[in-house]
N, C-alpha and C positions, 0 to 999 in steps of 0.2 A: 510862473512857469518853472518846471523842474530844471535844475542845472544841466542834467544830461540831455534833456529835450532841447534846451536852448543851444547847446553845442551843435546838435544835429542840424540846426537851422543856419549855421554859419559856414560860409566857404572859407578857403584860405587863398583866395585870389588877391595877391598883394601887388600885382603889376602896376596898378595906378599909383601906389606909394613909391615904387621904384622910379616911375616916370617923373613924379613930382620932385624927387631927389635930383634926378638928372637935369630937369629943367631949372631947378633952383641953383645948382652948383656948376652945371656944364660938364659934369663928370659922368663916366659910366659906372653903374652900380658895382660891377665886378672888378673895377680897377682899384688897386691899392692907392689910398689917398696920400698926396704930398703932405708931409707933417706941418708945412708952413701955410697950408690952405686955411683961410679964416673960418672959424666955427663960432656962430653966434649963440649956441646953446650952452648951458651949464650942465655939468654932470657930477654926481656924487657917487663915489665908490663905497659901498657898505659891506663891511667884512665882519661876519660873526666869528668869534674866536674862542676856543676852549682848549687849554693844555696843548698849545702848538708852539712852544718855545723853540722847537727845532726848525720851524719854517716861517714864522710870522716876520722875522727880520728880513729874510730873503724876499718875501712877498712885498714888503714895504720898500726894500731896495729897488725892486723892479718897477714899482709905481713911481719912485723918485726919478727913475731914468726915463719915464714916459715923456714923449714929445707931442704936445698938442697945443693948439691955440684956444681950446675951450677953457672956460673957467672950471677948475677942478678942485674938489675937496675929497678927502679920504676920511672915513669914519670907521674906527674899529670898536666893536661892541664885545667886551669880554664877558663870557657867559660862565662866571664863577670858576675861573681857572684856579688850580692849586699849584701851578708852576709859575715861571717868570713871564708868562705871556703878556699880562698888562704892563709890567715894568718895561719890557722890551719895546712895546708899542709906544709908551709914553716917552721913552728916552730916544726914540729914533729921530734922526735928523730931518725926516720928512715932516715931522710935527703934525701927525694926524690928530683929529678929534678922537678922544678915547672915552668910552662910556664903560664903567665897570658895574655890572649888575650885582645885586646884593648876594646872590647865590645862583647856582645853575638853574636856568629857566627854560632852556631849549633854544634851538636856533631860530624858531619861528618868532619868539618874543624878541630875541636879539636883533633879528632883521627888522622887525616892526619898529623897535625903538630907534634903530639907525635911520629908518625911513622917516620917522616922525621929526627928527631934528635936522634932516638933510635939507639943504638949500637948493640943490640942483633940480632942474626941470626933468632930468633923466637920472634914473637910478641904475647903476651897474652893481648887481650882487656878485660878489667875488668871495670864494672860500679862502680861508687863511692858510692854505697850502698850495695855492696856484700862483706860479711865477708867470708874468705876462711880458711878452716882448714890448719894446718901447713904442710901437705904432698902434697898439691895440686900443688904448683909450681914445685916441683920435678917430679911429674907425667907428667906434660906437657913438661918440659924441656927434660927429658930423652927420651920420645916417639917422639919428634919432628923429622920431616923429610921433605925434600924439596918438596915432592909431597903430603903432608898431611895437612888436616885441622882437628882439634879436638875441641870438645866443651864439656862443663860441664852442670850442672843442679843446681836448686835452690829450696829452701824452704822459703816462706815468713814468716817473723816475724815482730812484732811491739814492739817497745821499751815501756816498762811499762805494757805490756800485761801479766798477770800471767800465761796464757796458753802457753807462749813461753819462750825460754831462755832469761835471763837478758843479757845485753851487755857483761859483763865479762864471763858469762857462754857460750855465743855464740862463744867465741874464742876457746873453747875446746870441745863443744858439736858436735855431728855428725848430719849433716842435713839429712833429710829423702828424698831420691831420688824419692820416690813415690809421693811426693808433686808436682813434676814438671809435667806439662801437657803433655810433650812429652813422659813421662813414663806411666802415668795413667791419663786418662781424662774422666770425666763424663760430656758430653756436655748438655747444656741447651739452649733453644731458647734465642737469643739475645746476647749470649756470643761469644767471638772470641777466637780462639786458636792461639796465636801469630799472624801471618799475614794472617790467614785463615778466610773465611766467617763462619757464624754460622753453627754448626754441629747439626744435629737433630737425628742422629742414637743413639739408646739407648746405654748407657755406661756399663762398662767402655771400652774406647778404649785404647789399649796398642800398641802404634805406634812402639816402638823399637822392641818389641817381634814379632809383626806381619810383620815387614819388615826385620827380621834377622839383626838387628842393622844397618838399613838403606841400606844394600846391595840391597834390593829390590826396592829402589827408583832411581836406575840408568835408563838410556835410556829415561829420561823424564817422568818416571812413577809418579803416585801420590797415596796418601793414604787419601781417603775421601777429596780430593781437595788439600792436602798438598803435596808439591814437595820437592825435596832435598834442594834447596836453602832456603826454609822456615825453615829448621832446624837450620840455623845459626842465633842465637840470640846474639846480641852484648854484653850482660852482662858478658859472660865468654866464649871466643873462642880464639883459638890459630892457628897461621898459619905462613908460612915463610915470613919474611919481604920483601925479594926481589920479591916474587910473588905478594904481595899486591901492591907494588910500580909499578910493570910492568903493572898491569891492571888499574892503575890510582887511587888506593885507594878508599875511600868512595866518592860517588857522592854527591857533595855539593848542588845539586838542591833539594834533599830531605830535607824538612823543618819540624822541630819538630820531632814527634815520629813516628817510623814505616817504614819498608821496606828498609832503607838504608843498614842495615846489610844483609837482604835478597838479595839485588842487588849485594853487594860485593861477597856474596856466589855464586851467579849466574855467575859472571865474572870469579871467580876462578875455578868453576866446568867446565866452558867452556874451560878454559885453561888447563884442565886435572887433577886438584887436586882432591883427594878423601876425603870424609867426614866421620869421624869416631867419634862416641860418646864415651866419657870416663866416664863409669859408676862409676869409682872410684873418680870422682871429682864433688863435689857438695858444694854449699855455702849457707849461709843465706842471703836472700834479706831483708834489713831493710825497711819495709814499713813506709812511713811518716804517721803522725796522720791523715792527711786529704787525705788519699789514694783514697777515692771515688771521691773527687774533682779533684785530680791529673789525675785519669783515664779519667774523662770527658775532661780535657784539652788535654790529649794525643790522645784520639780517635777523637777529632775534626780535627786533622791533617791527620788522617789515610786515608780517601777517596781520597784526592788529591795525597798522596804518593803512594797509591795503583795504581791509574791511571798512574802515572809517571813510576812505575815499569813495568807495562805491555807495556807501550810505549817503554821503554828501551829494552824489549825483542825483539822488531821488528827492532832494530838498530844493526849495526855491532858489533860483539864481540870485545872489546878493547884489545890491546896488545901494547907492546913497548912504554909505556907512562912514562917511568922513568924520562926523561928530563922535561916533562910537569909537572909531579907530584912534583918533587923537586923544580921547578921554582915557582909554585903556593904556596907551603908550605913555601918557602923562603921569598916570599913577605909578608906573614902573620907573619912570625917570626920577620921581620924587624919592624913591628908595635907593637910587643908584648914585654913583659918583661920576661926575662929568668933568673931563679935563680938556 
């Protein structure tokens, strides 16, 4: 069956998974979890990184401050950096596992390699410029379930900007979830909302509220052109490792920025996983000083990636790709340095 058709046959009614969590823990899904509450699952944080010497140390600092009873490992996969990124990661007192790819291969390959060597039942994909508060890892780890995808939110900050927290303050400050476009969005001509075309409806748009926390995006429905797979932004999203591997991980034909995370979401939704926003998890996105130039570079890749995504929707929904995934990741690992 075509991937797009398979998505249209899936609802996003996840209440049974929330009920199972509440019965298992005795906690309410919407409550912030006590950081001392026992968590039996293991979680691996996989961070693709390229030329982020300005942020990777702060990200690892935030992870070192994390408070969780889950078994946690952190994996940084350096994607051919030409700055001090791999050195900073290797020397950090958190002692993450560090994989240095032989050259720039793209974030899809970097994430796949990290997933292949991960030992956790749950994978949290985190970008190398996202500072997370100390409760976030515990929130993901305790709520994880085999049929569940969860994701968080972000607020952009720039180092040295007096209107935003300083690096040290960002480790303890609370990000504003309303700053994330999926929570509150004022569309303007020429702007894109994640992987969506320009929106011209007067704002604000409140996607989560209007879709009952994405339950209304099942059966292939859309919200002003945004579909359920569009909700999966790779900067902070959590899912079962076995499910990722079974659908072949991230498609390595997506080059540069955009749609590779949407496509993975589409494959997992077609496989029956539900998508749940975790409003309790938000981080600070450290914007580079040349953010406008970086966006120009990113958006240059978007049209071709968007075309590839819609092509993939017409192809068979993938499954049973574990052997292929591990073989391809293994080939790259042989060419890489693992610390």
